[in-house]
C-alpha positions in Angstrom: 5.1 8.4 -7.7 4.7 11.4 -5.4 6.7 13.7 -7.7 4.7 12.5 -10.7 1.4 13.3 -8.9 2.7 16.7 -7.9 3.7 17.5 -11.4 0.4 16.2 -12.8 -1.6 18.4 -10.4 0.6 21.4 -11.3 0.1 20.9 -15.1 -3.6 20.4 -14.6 -3.9 23.7 -12.6 -1.9 25.6 -15.2 -4.0 24.3 -18.0 -7.1 25.5 -16.2 -5.5 28.9 -15.6 -4.5 29.2 -19.2 -7.9 28.2 -20.5 -9.9 30.3 -18.1 -7.7 33.4 -18.8 -7.8 32.9 -22.6 -11.6 32.5 -22.8 -12.2 35.4 -20.5 -10.2 37.7 -22.8 -12.1 36.5 -25.9 -15.4 37.0 -24.0 -14.3 40.5 -23.1 -13.6 41.3 -26.8 -16.9 39.8 -27.9 -18.9 41.6 -25.2 -17.2 45.0 -26.1 -18.0 44.6 -29.8 -21.6 43.3 -29.3 -22.7 45.8 -26.6 -20.8 48.6 -28.4 -22.9 48.0 -31.5 -26.1 47.9 -29.4 -25.5 51.2 -27.7 -23.6 53.1 -30.4 -26.7 54.9 -31.7 -27.5 56.2 -28.2 -24.1 57.9 -27.8 -23.3 58.7 -31.4 -20.5 56.2 -31.5 -18.9 54.8 -34.6 -19.1 51.0 -34.8 -17.6 48.7 -34.3 -15.6 50.1 -31.4 -12.7 47.9 -32.2 -11.7 46.9 -35.7 -11.2 43.4 -36.9 -7.5 43.8 -37.4 -7.1 45.2 -33.9 -9.0 42.2 -32.5 -6.7 39.9 -34.4 -3.7 41.7 -33.1 -4.9 41.1 -29.5 -5.7 37.5 -30.1 -2.2 36.8 -31.6 0.0 39.0 -29.5 -1.5 40.4 -26.3 -3.6 37.3 -25.4 -1.7 34.3 -26.5 1.8 35.2 -25.4 0.9 35.9 -21.7 -1.5 33.0 -21.7 1.2 30.6 -22.8 3.4 31.6 -19.9 0.6 30.8 -17.4 1.5 27.2 -18.2 4.9 27.8 -16.7 3.6 28.6 -13.2 5.4 26.7 -10.5 3.5 24.5 -8.1 2.1 25.8 -4.8 3.7 24.6 -1.6 0.5 22.9 -0.4 -0.5 21.3 -3.6 -0.1 17.7 -2.2 -2.4 18.5 0.7 -5.4 18.9 -1.5 -7.9 16.1 -2.1 -8.2 14.5 -5.6 -10.8 16.3 -7.8 -12.7 15.7 -11.0 -10.8 16.1 -14.3 -12.7 19.1 -15.4 -10.8 21.9 -17.1 -13.9 24.1 -17.0 -16.4 23.6 -14.2 -19.3 25.9 -13.1 -17.0 28.0 -10.9 -14.6 28.5 -13.8 -17.4 29.5 -16.2 -18.7 32.0 -13.7 -15.2 33.4 -13.3 -14.8 33.8 -17.1 -18.1 35.7 -17.4 -17.4 37.9 -14.4 -13.8 38.7 -15.5 -14.7 39.3 -19.2 -17.6 41.5 -18.3 -15.5 43.7 -16.0 -12.9 44.1 -18.7 -15.5 44.9 -21.3 -17.4 47.4 -19.1 -14.1 49.2 -18.3 -13.3 49.4 -22.0 -16.8 50.7 -22.9 -16.6 53.3 -20.1 -13.2 54.5 -21.3 -14.4 54.8 -24.9 -17.3 56.9 -23.6 -15.0 59.2 -21.7 -12.7 59.5 -24.6 -15.3 60.1 -27.3 -18.2 61.8 -25.5 -16.5 63.7 -22.7 -12.9 64.4 -23.9 -14.1 64.5 -27.6 -10.7 63.5 -28.9 -12.2 61.9 -32.1 -13.0 58.5 -33.4 -9.5 57.2 -34.0 -7.9 58.4 -30.8 -10.9 57.2 -28.8 -10.7 53.7 -30.4 -6.9 53.7 -29.8 -7.5 54.6 -26.1 -10.1 51.8 -25.7 -7.8 49.3 -27.5 -4.8 50.3 -25.3 -6.9 50.0 -22.2 -8.3 46.6 -23.1 -4.8 45.3 -23.8 -3.7 46.7 -20.4 -6.6 45.0 -18.7 -5.8 41.7 -20.4 -2.2 41.8 -19.4 -3.3 42.6 -15.8 -5.7 39.7 -16.0 -2.7 37.4 -16.8 -1.1 38.4 -13.5 -4.5 37.9 -11.7 -4.8 34.4 -13.1 -1.3 33.4 -11.9 -3.2 32.2 -8.8 -6.9 32.0 -7.9 -6.0 32.4 -4.3 -3.0 34.8 -3.9 -3.2 38.5 -4.7 -1.0 40.4 -7.2 0.1 43.3 -5.2 1.5 41.2 -2.3 3.6 39.0 -4.5 6.7 39.6 -6.7 5.9 39.9 -10.4 8.8 37.6 -11.0 7.1 34.6 -9.4 6.6 33.8 -13.0 9.4 35.6 -14.8 8.2 34.4 -18.2 4.9 36.2 -17.7 6.8 39.4 -17.1 8.8 39.0 -20.3 5.7 38.1 -22.3 3.9 41.2 -20.9 6.8 43.4 -21.9 6.7 41.9 -25.4 2.9 42.6 -25.6 3.3 46.2 -24.4 6.2 46.9 -26.9 4.1 45.4 -29.7 1.2 47.6 -28.8 3.5 50.7 -28.8 4.6 49.7 -32.3 1.1 49.8 -33.7 0.3 53.1 -32.0 3.5 55.2 -32.3 5.1 53.9 -35.6 3.9 53.9 -39.3 2.2 50.6 -38.5 -0.6 52.8 -37.0 -1.8 53.4 -40.6 -2.4 49.7 -41.0 -4.1 49.2 -37.7 -5.9 52.5 -37.9 -4.6 53.8 -34.6 -3.1 57.1 -33.6 -0.7 58.3 -30.8 -2.5 58.9 -27.5 -1.7 61.5 -24.8 -0.9 61.5 -21.1 -4.6 61.5 -20.2 -5.3 58.3 -22.2 -2.2 56.6 -20.7 -3.4 57.6 -17.2 -6.9 56.3 -17.6 -5.6 53.0 -19.1 -3.2 52.4 -16.3 -5.7 53.4 -13.7 -8.2 50.9 -15.1 -5.7 48.1 -14.9 -4.7 48.9 -11.3 -8.4 49.1 -10.2 -9.0 45.8 -12.0 -6.2 44.2 -10.1 -7.4 45.7 -6.8 -10.9 44.4 -7.3 -9.6 40.8 -7.7 -7.1 41.1 -4.9 -10.0 42.0 -2.6 -12.2 39.3 -4.0 -9.4 36.7 -3.4 -9.1 37.8 0.3 -12.9 37.4 0.7 -12.8 34.0 -1.1 -10.0 32.7 1.1 -12.4 33.1 4.0 -15.7 32.3 2.5 -14.5 29.7 -0.1 -17.0 30.7 -2.9 -14.4 29.6 -5.5 -12.2 26.7 -4.6 -8.9 26.8 -6.5 -5.2 27.5 -6.1 
């Protein structure tokens, strides 16, 4: 009975992590498209910032594959010391987390498109590719953030969930295929340079740092109670 309860709690937590992560990614994509259209005329941007096929690619490859592996997280050591809780996959705290996470990803993506298009002036296709590449990087980073609502990313081995590492590698390789192979014609992307790589990687690292800091604060203040 104890083992069954432990397994049930682990499955429930993983479903919540999967759901929260998946919806936050979708929210980030919608926010990016919607706000991008609203402010496009002010900055002379083409719109939409991300094309429909690119959004579909993210939903099928770079969102879903890492999200599925979140369901394979192992149980925390103190999972049986927690009190029983309501059977809510999404509660108020989860919804706030979704909005907060998705908004940060979207704002980072919009800022990167602005830098690429308005400051670097590298053109529409390369700016869009840089924004796409950056958002995919942010979403993959988000999957590592959502492994735990309590423990940071930088102070844990990435192989705590080895399947997530494999899934992330697949997502990255698939992204490289649509950017650096003839598939770029179908997805309307183009090869990006070192500067674009640097800004995309920097955004992902800053994104992780923000949440690692917030997790430390939350562990003391308990604004968001989760594993």
